[in-house]
C-alpha positions, -999 to +999 in steps of 0.1 A: +045+441+432+028+462+405+010+494+411-025+490+427-055+493+403-074+525+409-111+522+405-131+549+388-165+553+372-172+568+338-207+578+328-217+578+291-246+580+267-231+554+245-203+529+251-187+511+222-167+479+228-142+473+200-123+498+179-125+480+145-141+496+115-177+493+128-169+505+163-149+534+151-177+546+128-202+544+157-179+563+181-170+590+157-206+596+146-220+596+181-194+620+195-198+644+167-235+644+171-232+654+208-234+621+226-211+614+255-192+585+240-168+559+254-147+536+232-130+506+247-103+486+228-080+459+243-058+456+213-046+479+184-069+507+172-083+499+138-090+463+146-086+434+122-092+453+090-064+477+095-039+455+113-044+419+101-071+419+075-082+441+045-053+466+045-023+442+048-038+416+026-045+440-003-011+456+002+005+421-002-017+414-032-005+447-048+031+436-044+023+402-059+005+419-088+036+440-094+058+408-095+033+391-119+033+422-142+071+421-145+070+383-150+044+385-178+051+418-195+067+401-225+032+396-240+031+433-246+065+435-262+081+447-230+112+429-216+095+405-192+116+385-168+115+367-135+115+394-109+140+397-081+119+398-050+131+413-017+106+398+007+118+420+036+109+450+015+075+435+006+070+432+044+080+469+048+056+479+021+027+461+038+034+476+072+041+510+057+006+511+043-008+501+077+013+529+093+000+555+068-036+547+076-032+542+114-034+579+123-070+580+110-079+553+135-057+565+163-065+572+199-054+608+194-078+614+165-108+600+183-100+619+215-099+650+193-134+641+181-146+641+217-145+603+223-132+590+256-109+562+246-102+535+272-076+508+265-082+474+281-104+443+281-141+450+289-167+426+304-202+432+314-211+433+351-247+441+346-273+451+320-260+487+318-224+484+331-190+471+320-158+467+338-123+472+323-093+453+335-076+486+346-103+491+373-125+514+353-163+509+353-184+524+325-220+530+330-239+539+299-274+543+286-266+521+256-238+498+245-225+486+211-206+454+209-182+456+179-156+430+189-153+414+154-140+379+147-108+360+147-093+331+128-109+297+134-083+270+140-100+236+135-092+207+159-066+190+137-045+163+153-011+178+161-020+214+154-009+225+189+025+211+184+035+229+153+040+266+144+013+278+121+002+311+106-032+328+105-042+362+091-030+376+124+006+365+119+012+359+082+019+395+075+047+396+100+068+373+078+101+390+067+113+360+047+095+343+019+083+308+027+099+281+005+067+261+004+035+275+019+007+249+028-027+266+031-056+248+048-088+263+034-097+274-001-121+302+008-115+339-002-086+344+023-069+311+015-071+317-023-060+353-021-029+344+000-022+313-021-020+333-053-001+362-037+026+340-022+029+320-054+034+352-074+060+363-049+080+331-056+069+306-031+056+271-038+021+268-026-002+239-018-039+244-009-059+217+009-097+222+010-121+197+026-150+207+003-148+229-028-130+261-035-150+293-027-183+275-022-205+306-017-198+318-052-212+308-086-194+276-097-190+288-133-172+319-121-151+301-095-139+279-124-123+310-140-104+317-108-095+281-103-081+278-138-059+309-133-044+301-099-036+265-108-022+277-141+002+299-122+014+268-103-007+266-071-013+230-062-050+229-053-065+198-037-103+199-032-121+173-013-090+169+008-097+160+045-068+170+066-060+143+092-030+156+111-001+179+111+034+174+124+069+188+124+092+177+097+127+188+106+124+226+103+092+223+083+057+210+084+041+178+071+003+176+066-014+142+062-047+143+043-070+120+025-093+120-005-117+093-015-101+070+011-066+075-003-040+090+021-014+116+010+010+140+025+022+175+018+055+188+032+062+225+034+082+251+052+052+271+065+015+264+073-013+289+070-047+281+085-075+298+066-104+277+076-129+303+085-136+327+113-154+328+146-171+356+165-152+372+194-178+367+221-158+350+248-145+371+277-173+397+275-194+380+302-225+385+280-246+364+303-244+391+330-261+416+306-288+391+295-274+388+260-280+356+241-250+344+220-233+313+206-199+306+190-214+319+157-221+353+172-245+374+192-282+371+184-297+404+171-330+415+157-335+435+125-325+467+144-293+450+155-305+450+192-295+420+213-318+403+238-308+432+260-325+460+241-301+486+253-272+467+238-265+465+201-241+442+182-226+450+148-202+436+123-187+402+125-197+396+161-234+398+151-230+365+133-238+375+097-217+388+068-181+392+079-171+422+058-158+456+068-183+474+046-212+455+064-198+467+098-198+503+085-234+499+073-244+485+107-229+515+123-253+538+105-283+516+116-272+517+152-267+555+153-302+560+140-316+536+167-294+545+196-293+583+192-325+592+174-347+564+186-357+557+150-367+521+143-341+517+115-337+481+103-307+464+086-314+447+053-288+425+037-303+418+003-278+440-015-246+432+003-217+429-022-186+409-017-153+406-035-126+380-035-094+398-046-078+370-065-066+378-100-091+378-117-113+393-090-147+377-083-175+399-071-211+392-063-243+409-051-279+396-046-290+361-055-273+335-076-294+319-103-300+288-082-312+309-052-334+330-074-351+300-090-360+287-055-375+321-045-389+334-077-394+304-100-383+310-136-356+336-141-335+347-170-297+346-167-277+370-189-241+365-196-214+385-213-177+375-216-148+399-211-134+385-244-160+407-261-149+438-243-125+460-262-107+475-232-101+440-218-086+430-251-064+460-251-051+451-217-048+414-224-072+406-196-100+387-213-106+359-188-139+361-171-176+370-176-205+388-160-237+368-151-269+387-143-300+371-128-333+388-139-368+381-125-403+389-136-408+423-154-371+427-157-363+432-120-326+427-113-321+399-087-284+393-087-251+398-104-218+381-104-186+392-121-153+374-125-127+394-144-104+424-142-115+449-115-147+431-108-148+447-074-152+481-090-177+469-116-202+454-091-213+488-076-239+497-103-255+463-098-255+468-060-273+501-065-298+485-089-307+457-064-308+481-035-332+504-053-353+477-070-343+488-105-352+470-137-327+458-163-336+486-186-320+511-162-286+495-168-292+490-205-300+527-210-267+539-194-242+556-217-209+539-209-177+556-220-157+538-246-135+519-242-140+508-206-145+476-188-179+490-175-193+485-210-196+448-201-224+457-177-243+477-203-239+449-229-251+423-205-282+444-196-289+451-233-289+414-241-321+411-221-339+430-249-322+413-279-347+385-285-376+409-288-357+438-304-344+417-333-372+391-334-399+385-361-425+409-346-401+438-347-391+430-382-428+430-393-434+463-376-404+479-392-414+465-426-449+479-423-436+513-413-412+514-442-440+508-467-458+539-454-429+559-468 
């Protein structure tokens, strides 16, 4: 028999459940501001972002980008060739990056900040109390649920009888798949599809609807053209019917327009969305309303139990690490300082890290027309940017949505380093700036950032070079 569980009670001002990016930010901030803080985590510190999400995926993409650079460097007069890929070393690179960041999220660091870190599964036993499976009870004045989300596995016939990968397991591969079948053409599915293709695997993507449906279709077309041009077999409108073993591999049966088809591969990756981690928390005991989509919160991120907050993925909104970090600041102001701070999501940017990257913030043109009526859409291609030409990366464009009196409503960019270029537009929307603010910026030459200035400047082109301006200039010149 195992050792008996010893009961103990821990008192706290703030108890955080979940040590992902949002939970860590709340715990670190609260402890350093003097609150007695408890942090509970049943898995690895750092949560999904560090261990199975942002960090490993971008590390894998970096390896894929290096392979693609070698493969395509002949266009610069450099000896390009098919790279020799050691996938075990790619795996080591990915996990080496995780290991290098892990100390920042470690138990030791947070205990050094004054946080009491408890490792185990927590569940509510009342409105102001949680129990941990090691026998510990935590009683706190306020709680923060930051348990994140996990991969959603749809109820496909046969899925329980085959080995499949999700973002939680795909980065553990030490051998390259011969043929990876991906179910889902959202951001995760397309990032992984392109990465594995560039690392030498055959890749087939099956999507029931359309690729990356939340983004502007014109910009998605640029990504679609690139990834299919690199050899990814993309099937949109493909309804997956069943999966089954095929020797040592997998066969997926799907249909489109009433016609059945199959795809056979060595590995299967399920990237069909995510679901909030709400089960096992016994939220009912704390009077917290929730569904499979997440915990219901108000603008201050309070649950139906006003002493309990929910942040990040589990709050049922945007599922981004940077949103969880933003939520952490809102909660600290509410929980520690009793300030009625509210979360607003009008200026939340997101990036899909395919090559080219696709970034967006604010409203699309279609959304803006519904809310604001007539809007102007400004576009500028990367083909007209001198730095993009110098680097041979001219695929893509910027699209800016402008409302009445020049107010910036939204921006989307597809092209090289779009994720870096979206930040000025995020600031503009957050601060309610007008398009002239971006047009007046002095951008260094030659940089990719000039594309934003040129797009903004195009707003004034019709008036600046129109007949009225020409008449005024003509009259002024006659005055000597």
